[in-house]
Residue, then its C-alpha position, 0 to 999 in steps of 0.5 A: m468534457p473529455f479531458i485527455l487522450l493518452a495516445t496525444i499526451f506530451l511529455t516535456a523534458i524531466p527535471v532533476l528532483c530535488g538535486v536528487k541524483p538516481a541511487l544507483a548508475q545505470e550499470d548498477t541497475v538490478d532487477i527487483h521483482s514485483p509480488f505481483l505476476p501478470v494477470f494476462s499472458e499478453k498484456r492489453s493494448i489501449p484502445p481510444h478514449s476520452c476521460d472526465k477530469p480528474p479531482l485536482p490534487p491537494e494544495k496543502m497537506e496540513y491535517k491534524s490526527v483524528y484521535t482526541d489523546r497524543s500520549e502513547g496507545v490510547s487512541i480515542v477516536d474525536e468524531e468532529a476531527k474525524a469528519r474534518y480529516k475525511e472532508q480534507i483528504q475526500e480527493i485524494t481518496a475519491y482519486e484513489k478509488q477511482i484508480a483502483s476501480w479502473t485497475e480492477k476492472i482491467i485485470a478482472r477482464k470487465a474493462s469498457e474504453s474508458d477504464y483506461c482513464a487509470i493511466d491518464w489520471m496518474i499521468s496528469w497527477a504526475s504532470q502536477d507533481a502532485l503531493l510533492n513540495l508540500q508543508a505537511t503534518s505528521q499525518g500528512e506525511a501518512v496519507r503520502k505514504w499510504f498515497l504512494a503505496t496505492i500509486a505504486t501498486h496499481y502502476d506495477i499492475l497496470s504496467q504488467n497487464v498493459e502496454i503503456p506509451k514508453d513516454a507515459q511509463t517515463e513520466l509516471e516512474r519520475w513522480i514515483e521516484a520523487l514521492t519515494i524520495q520525500v517519503i524516505k525524507d519524511y520518515s528519516r526524520k524524528t527517528t526514535s517516535n512512536s510513529r517511526l517505529n510502529n506500524h507507520i514505518y512497515w507501511t513506509a517500508w510497503a511503499v518504498m518497496m513497492a516503488s524499489t520494484i517499479l524503479d529497479n533500485q536497490q537502495y530503496y529495496d534495502w532502506a525498505l528491507e531494513r524497516a520491515e526486518r526490525g518489525i518482524l524482530e519485534i513479534q513476541h513468541n505469542g505472535i503479539l506485536p507489543r507496540e500495536l498492544a499499546r493501542q489499547r481497545r484498538a490493539f486487535a485492529y493495529h494488529v491486523f493493520a499492522t500485519t497488512p505491510l508485513i506480509m506484502i513486504a514478505e511477499t515480495v522478499a520471497r519473490n526475490d529469493g529472500d526469506l522473511y516468513n521465518q525471520n525470528a523464528g517464524g515470527l510472521h507465522r505466529l502473528v497470522s496465527f495469533i490474529i486468526s486465533e483472536l478472530n476465532n474466540k473474539q478477541a479474549t486474548l487481547t481483552a484480557l491483556t489490555g482490559r479493555q473490549q476490542k473495536t473491531k467494526t473495520a478490523i474485521t473486513n475483506y479490506s483489513l484482512a486483504w493481506l490474508r489471501v496473499y498469505n493463504t496463497r503461499f501457506p494454505s490453510s483451513k483456518a485462513e480459508k473460513w475468514i476468506k470464503k467469508l468476507e471475499p473479495m478480500k481487496l485493498r487499494r493500499i497493496g493493489g486492490n483485489m488480491d483475489i484476482i492477483f493471488a487466488p490460483d484460479a486467477q493466475t492464468e487466462k480463462 
Protein backbone atom coordinates (compact mmCIF):
# COMPACT_ATOMS: atom_id res chain seq x y z
CA MET A 1 0.00 0.00 0.00
CA PRO A 2 1.35 3.45 -0.82
CA PHE A 3 2.63 5.18 2.26
CA ILE A 4 2.89 8.95 1.72
CA LEU A 5 3.08 11.38 -1.14
CA LEU A 6 5.50 14.19 -0.43
CA ALA A 7 3.36 16.88 -2.02
CA THR A 8 0.50 16.14 0.40
CA ILE A 9 2.50 16.09 3.63
CA PHE A 10 1.20 18.35 6.37
CA LEU A 11 3.70 19.31 9.02
CA THR A 12 2.57 20.55 12.39
CA ALA A 13 4.24 23.29 14.40
CA ILE A 14 7.70 22.41 15.64
CA PRO A 15 8.03 22.07 19.42
CA VAL A 16 10.98 23.39 21.37
CA LEU A 17 13.28 20.41 21.87
CA CYS A 18 14.08 19.43 25.43
CA GLY A 19 14.04 23.09 26.44
CA VAL A 20 17.22 23.66 24.38
CA LYS A 21 17.29 26.96 22.56
CA PRO A 22 19.14 27.32 19.25
CA ALA A 23 22.83 27.86 19.94
CA LEU A 24 22.98 30.99 17.80
CA ALA A 25 20.52 33.83 17.47
CA GLN A 26 19.25 34.57 13.98
CA GLU A 27 21.47 37.60 13.53
CA ASP A 28 24.53 35.50 14.42
CA THR A 29 24.00 32.76 11.85
CA VAL A 30 26.93 31.83 9.66
CA ASP A 31 27.38 30.01 6.37
CA ILE A 32 29.23 26.78 7.03
CA HIS A 33 30.08 24.92 3.85
CA SER A 34 29.42 21.23 3.32
CA PRO A 35 32.28 18.97 2.21
CA PHE A 36 30.07 17.97 -0.72
CA LEU A 37 29.55 19.94 -3.91
CA PRO A 38 26.34 19.71 -5.96
CA VAL A 39 26.39 17.03 -8.63
CA PHE A 40 23.82 18.78 -10.81
CA SER A 41 24.04 22.29 -12.24
CA GLU A 42 20.35 22.75 -11.37
CA LYS A 43 18.31 21.03 -8.69
CA ARG A 44 15.96 18.25 -9.77
CA SER A 45 12.24 18.62 -9.17
CA ILE A 46 10.57 15.83 -7.21
CA PRO A 47 8.23 13.86 -9.48
CA PRO A 48 4.84 12.53 -8.29
CA HIS A 49 5.48 9.28 -6.48
CA SER A 50 4.19 6.94 -3.80
CA CYS A 51 6.20 4.95 -1.28
CA ASP A 52 6.08 1.77 0.72
CA LYS A 53 6.10 2.12 4.48
CA PRO A 54 9.54 2.42 6.04
CA PRO A 55 10.50 0.08 8.88
CA LEU A 56 9.47 1.21 12.33
CA PRO A 57 12.06 3.10 14.37
CA PRO A 58 13.51 1.26 17.37
CA GLU A 59 11.69 1.52 20.68
CA LYS A 60 14.86 1.03 22.71
CA MET A 61 18.60 1.18 22.13
CA GLU A 62 19.94 -1.03 24.87
CA TYR A 63 22.44 -2.84 22.68
CA LYS A 64 25.43 -4.78 23.98
CA SER A 65 29.01 -4.83 22.71
CA VAL A 66 29.97 -7.59 20.27
CA TYR A 67 33.30 -8.10 22.09
CA THR A 68 33.85 -10.74 24.75
CA ASP A 69 36.10 -8.53 26.84
CA ARG A 70 35.69 -5.03 28.23
CA SER A 71 39.42 -4.48 28.72
CA GLU A 72 41.40 -1.91 26.80
CA GLY A 73 42.35 -3.29 23.44
CA VAL A 74 41.96 -7.01 22.96
CA SER A 75 38.67 -6.81 21.00
CA ILE A 76 37.78 -10.48 20.62
CA VAL A 77 34.42 -10.83 18.89
CA ASP A 78 31.71 -12.94 20.52
CA GLU A 79 29.94 -14.41 17.48
CA GLU A 80 26.66 -14.96 19.37
CA ALA A 81 26.69 -11.37 20.64
CA LYS A 82 27.48 -10.15 17.12
CA ALA A 83 24.53 -12.05 15.63
CA ARG A 84 22.22 -10.73 18.37
CA TYR A 85 23.42 -7.17 17.82
CA LYS A 86 22.87 -7.39 14.05
CA GLU A 87 19.34 -8.62 14.66
CA GLN A 88 18.63 -5.82 17.12
CA ILE A 89 19.71 -3.08 14.69
CA GLN A 90 18.32 -4.65 11.52
CA GLU A 91 15.56 -2.05 11.11
CA ILE A 92 18.04 0.82 11.44
CA THR A 93 20.43 -0.89 9.04
CA ALA A 94 17.70 -1.57 6.46
CA TYR A 95 16.49 2.02 6.74
CA GLU A 96 19.96 3.51 6.29
CA LYS A 97 20.83 1.22 3.37
CA GLN A 98 17.61 2.09 1.56
CA ILE A 99 18.09 5.84 2.03
CA ALA A 100 21.66 5.50 0.75
CA SER A 101 20.62 3.41 -2.25
CA TRP A 102 17.90 5.84 -3.31
CA THR A 103 20.18 8.84 -2.86
CA GLU A 104 22.93 7.24 -4.95
CA LYS A 105 20.51 6.54 -7.78
CA ILE A 106 19.37 10.16 -7.77
CA ILE A 107 22.86 11.66 -7.97
CA ALA A 108 23.99 8.98 -10.43
CA ARG A 109 21.20 10.12 -12.79
CA LYS A 110 19.59 6.68 -12.62
CA ALA A 111 16.56 7.56 -10.51
CA SER A 112 13.01 6.39 -11.01
CA GLU A 113 10.12 8.21 -9.34
CA SER A 114 10.20 5.88 -6.34
CA ASP A 115 13.82 6.74 -5.54
CA TYR A 116 12.62 10.10 -4.25
CA CYS A 117 11.06 8.15 -1.39
CA ALA A 118 14.37 8.80 0.36
CA ILE A 119 12.93 12.14 1.42
CA ASP A 120 9.57 10.67 2.45
CA TRP A 121 11.22 8.02 4.59
CA MET A 122 13.35 10.64 6.31
CA ILE A 123 10.25 12.71 7.05
CA SER A 124 8.46 9.65 8.44
CA TRP A 125 11.17 8.97 11.01
CA ALA A 126 11.62 12.68 11.73
CA SER A 127 7.91 13.00 12.54
CA GLN A 128 8.30 10.13 15.03
CA ASP A 129 11.45 11.63 16.62
CA ALA A 130 13.27 8.43 15.74
CA LEU A 131 16.24 7.50 17.98
CA LEU A 132 15.32 10.26 20.43
CA ASN A 133 14.00 10.00 23.97
CA LEU A 134 15.19 6.40 24.31
CA GLN A 135 17.26 4.71 26.98
CA ALA A 136 20.58 3.81 25.38
CA THR A 137 23.62 1.81 26.40
CA SER A 138 27.09 2.92 25.27
CA GLN A 139 26.62 0.78 22.17
CA GLY A 140 23.24 2.39 21.62
CA GLU A 141 24.86 5.81 21.79
CA ALA A 142 27.39 4.67 19.20
CA VAL A 143 24.60 3.54 16.89
CA ARG A 144 22.86 6.91 17.31
CA LYS A 145 25.93 8.92 16.30
CA TRP A 146 26.57 6.70 13.25
CA PHE A 147 22.91 7.10 12.33
CA LEU A 148 23.20 10.90 12.59
CA ALA A 149 26.23 10.77 10.29
CA THR A 150 24.25 8.78 7.71
CA ILE A 151 21.13 10.93 7.87
CA ALA A 152 22.99 14.25 7.88
CA THR A 153 25.21 13.37 4.92
CA HIS A 154 22.39 12.04 2.78
CA TYR A 155 20.05 14.89 3.62
CA ASP A 156 22.80 17.36 2.72
CA ILE A 157 23.49 15.64 -0.61
CA LEU A 158 19.79 15.49 -1.44
CA SER A 159 19.15 19.12 -0.44
CA GLN A 160 21.95 20.27 -2.76
CA ASN A 161 20.58 18.35 -5.72
CA VAL A 162 16.81 18.12 -5.23
CA GLU A 163 14.12 20.77 -4.70
CA ILE A 164 12.92 19.73 -1.24
CA PRO A 165 9.78 21.60 -0.10
CA LYS A 166 10.40 24.15 2.62
CA ASP A 167 8.13 22.50 5.18
CA ALA A 168 9.94 19.21 4.67
CA GLN A 169 13.32 20.92 5.11
CA THR A 170 12.11 22.51 8.33
CA GLU A 171 10.95 19.20 9.78
CA LEU A 172 14.08 17.32 8.77
CA GLU A 173 16.42 19.98 10.11
CA ARG A 174 14.47 20.05 13.39
CA TRP A 175 15.08 16.30 13.72
CA ILE A 176 18.75 16.55 12.73
CA GLU A 177 19.30 19.25 15.34
CA ALA A 178 17.54 17.21 18.00
CA LEU A 179 19.75 14.22 17.19
CA THR A 180 22.81 16.48 17.28
CA ILE A 181 21.90 17.82 20.71
CA GLN A 182 21.45 14.26 22.00
CA VAL A 183 24.71 13.00 20.46
CA ILE A 184 26.65 15.89 22.00
CA LYS A 185 25.00 15.12 25.35
CA ASP A 186 25.88 11.43 25.01
CA TYR A 187 29.54 12.14 24.30
CA SER A 188 29.91 14.90 26.88
CA ARG A 189 29.61 12.27 29.63
CA LYS A 190 32.37 9.92 30.82
CA THR A 191 34.90 12.09 29.02
CA THR A 192 37.92 10.10 30.24
CA SER A 193 36.68 6.71 29.00
CA ASN A 194 38.38 5.29 25.93
CA SER A 195 35.27 5.64 23.77
CA ARG A 196 35.42 9.40 24.37
CA LEU A 197 39.06 9.57 23.25
CA ASN A 198 39.50 7.09 20.38
CA ASN A 199 37.76 6.55 17.02
CA HIS A 200 34.34 6.87 18.66
CA ILE A 201 34.86 10.57 19.37
CA TYR A 202 36.15 11.14 15.82
CA TRP A 203 32.95 9.60 14.45
CA THR A 204 30.91 11.70 16.85
CA ALA A 205 32.75 14.81 15.71
CA TRP A 206 32.07 13.93 12.06
CA ALA A 207 28.34 13.49 12.70
CA VAL A 208 28.13 16.77 14.60
CA MET A 209 30.23 18.67 12.07
CA MET A 210 28.08 17.43 9.22
CA ALA A 211 25.00 18.60 11.12
CA SER A 212 26.66 21.98 11.70
CA THR A 213 26.94 22.51 7.94
CA ILE A 214 23.24 21.82 7.50
CA LEU A 215 22.19 24.02 10.41
CA ASP A 216 24.89 26.68 9.88
CA ASN A 217 25.66 26.37 13.57
CA GLN A 218 29.10 27.60 14.59
CA GLN A 219 28.93 26.13 18.08
CA TYR A 220 28.36 22.61 16.76
CA TYR A 221 31.14 23.12 14.21
CA ASP A 222 33.58 24.27 16.90
CA TRP A 223 32.62 21.37 19.21
CA ALA A 224 33.40 18.89 16.44
CA LEU A 225 36.57 20.67 15.35
CA GLU A 226 38.05 20.62 18.85
CA ARG A 227 37.61 16.87 19.13
CA ALA A 228 39.03 16.18 15.70
CA GLU A 229 42.08 18.30 16.50
CA ARG A 230 42.72 16.24 19.62
CA GLY A 231 42.73 13.08 17.53
CA ILE A 232 45.10 14.52 14.94
CA LEU A 233 47.50 15.62 17.68
CA GLU A 234 47.75 11.98 18.81
CA ILE A 235 49.12 10.81 15.45
CA GLN A 236 52.73 9.81 16.06
CA HIS A 237 55.77 10.57 13.91
CA ASN A 238 55.36 7.20 12.16
CA GLY A 239 51.65 7.76 11.45
CA ILE A 240 50.34 5.45 14.17
CA LEU A 241 47.34 6.21 16.39
CA PRO A 242 48.28 4.78 19.82
CA ARG A 243 44.68 4.19 20.91
CA GLU A 244 43.98 2.14 17.80
CA LEU A 245 47.30 0.28 18.08
CA ALA A 246 45.96 -1.01 21.40
CA ARG A 247 43.33 -3.02 19.49
CA GLN A 248 46.07 -5.58 18.79
CA ARG A 249 44.92 -7.99 16.06
CA ARG A 250 42.40 -5.38 14.92
CA ALA A 251 44.86 -2.48 15.02
CA PHE A 252 44.98 -2.12 11.25
CA ALA A 253 41.20 -2.29 10.89
CA TYR A 254 40.77 0.36 13.57
CA HIS A 255 43.39 2.63 12.01
CA VAL A 256 41.40 2.49 8.77
CA PHE A 257 38.12 3.00 10.67
CA ALA A 258 39.45 5.96 12.67
CA THR A 259 40.88 7.63 9.58
CA THR A 260 37.47 7.82 7.88
CA PRO A 261 35.91 10.56 10.05
CA LEU A 262 39.19 12.45 10.41
CA ILE A 263 39.55 12.77 6.62
CA MET A 264 35.91 13.80 6.21
CA ILE A 265 36.26 16.42 8.92
CA ALA A 266 39.51 17.69 7.37
CA GLU A 267 37.74 17.98 4.02
CA THR A 268 34.90 19.95 5.62
CA VAL A 269 37.36 22.26 7.33
CA ALA A 270 39.21 22.76 4.03
CA ARG A 271 35.93 23.84 2.40
CA ASN A 272 35.62 26.41 5.18
CA ASP A 273 39.09 27.89 4.64
CA GLY A 274 40.78 25.92 7.40
CA ASP A 275 43.54 23.32 7.35
CA LEU A 276 43.61 20.16 9.42
CA TYR A 277 45.71 18.24 6.93
CA ASN A 278 48.86 20.07 8.04
CA GLN A 279 48.16 20.11 11.76
CA ASN A 280 50.64 18.21 13.90
CA ALA A 281 53.27 18.69 11.18
CA GLY A 282 51.13 16.89 8.59
CA GLY A 283 49.73 14.26 10.95
CA LEU A 284 46.91 13.19 8.64
CA HIS A 285 49.32 12.80 5.73
CA ARG A 286 51.48 10.54 7.91
CA LEU A 287 48.46 8.51 8.95
CA VAL A 288 47.33 8.00 5.35
CA SER A 289 50.86 7.14 4.22
CA PHE A 290 51.15 4.60 7.04
CA ILE A 291 47.88 2.91 6.07
CA ILE A 292 48.86 2.72 2.40
CA SER A 293 52.24 1.30 3.41
CA GLU A 294 50.52 -1.34 5.54
CA LEU A 295 48.20 -2.18 2.65
CA ASN A 296 51.25 -2.78 0.47
CA ASN A 297 53.33 -4.73 2.99
CA LYS A 298 50.51 -6.91 4.37
CA GLN A 299 50.44 -5.07 7.70
CA ALA A 300 54.00 -6.10 8.55
CA THR A 301 54.60 -3.14 10.88
CA LEU A 302 51.44 -3.59 12.93
CA THR A 303 51.91 -7.35 13.07
CA ALA A 304 55.40 -6.79 14.47
CA LEU A 305 54.32 -4.12 16.95
CA THR A 306 51.33 -6.07 18.29
CA GLY A 307 52.77 -9.56 17.92
CA ARG A 308 49.50 -10.59 16.25
CA GLN A 309 48.51 -11.24 12.65
CA GLN A 310 46.11 -8.52 11.61
CA LYS A 311 42.46 -9.20 10.76
CA THR A 312 41.73 -7.41 7.49
CA LYS A 313 38.54 -9.00 6.14
CA THR A 314 36.42 -5.88 6.64
CA ALA A 315 39.29 -3.37 6.50
CA ILE A 316 40.48 -3.82 2.92
CA THR A 317 37.13 -3.11 1.29
CA ASN A 318 35.55 -0.40 -0.84
CA TYR A 319 33.55 0.80 2.16
CA SER A 320 36.25 0.87 4.84
CA LEU A 321 38.62 2.66 2.47
CA ALA A 322 36.00 4.92 0.85
CA TRP A 323 37.74 7.93 2.41
CA LEU A 324 40.74 7.23 0.18
CA ARG A 325 38.78 8.62 -2.81
CA VAL A 326 38.18 11.85 -0.90
CA TYR A 327 41.81 12.20 0.13
CA ASN A 328 43.12 11.29 -3.32
CA THR A 329 40.95 13.91 -5.01
CA ARG A 330 42.69 16.61 -2.99
CA PHE A 331 46.13 14.95 -2.85
CA PRO A 332 46.46 12.66 -5.91
CA SER A 333 48.99 9.85 -5.76
CA SER A 334 49.61 6.70 -7.75
CA LYS A 335 49.89 4.69 -4.52
CA ALA A 336 46.36 5.61 -3.45
CA GLU A 337 45.00 5.34 -6.98
CA LYS A 338 46.19 1.73 -7.19
CA TRP A 339 43.96 0.74 -4.29
CA ILE A 340 41.03 2.84 -5.47
CA LYS A 341 41.13 1.13 -8.87
CA LYS A 342 41.29 -2.23 -7.16
CA LEU A 343 38.33 -1.60 -4.85
CA GLU A 344 36.03 0.93 -6.55
CA PRO A 345 33.25 1.98 -6.32
CA MET A 346 34.35 3.63 -3.07
CA LYS A 347 31.21 3.95 -0.98
CA LEU A 348 30.21 4.12 2.67
CA ARG A 349 26.83 5.34 3.81
CA ARG A 350 28.13 7.00 7.00
CA ILE A 351 30.08 9.49 4.92
CA GLY A 352 27.48 10.08 2.21
CA GLY A 353 27.50 6.95 0.08
CA ASN A 354 29.30 6.76 -3.25
CA MET A 355 32.38 8.96 -3.01
CA ASP A 356 33.28 8.31 -6.66
CA ILE A 357 30.21 10.21 -7.85
CA ILE A 358 30.82 13.18 -5.56
CA PHE A 359 34.61 13.44 -5.42
CA ALA A 360 35.94 11.89 -8.62
CA PRO A 361 36.88 14.74 -11.00
CA ASP A 362 34.63 13.53 -13.79
CA ALA A 363 31.64 13.50 -11.44
CA GLN A 364 31.75 17.18 -10.52
CA THR A 365 29.87 18.39 -13.58
CA GLU A 366 26.93 17.02 -15.50
CA LYS A 367 27.61 14.75 -18.43
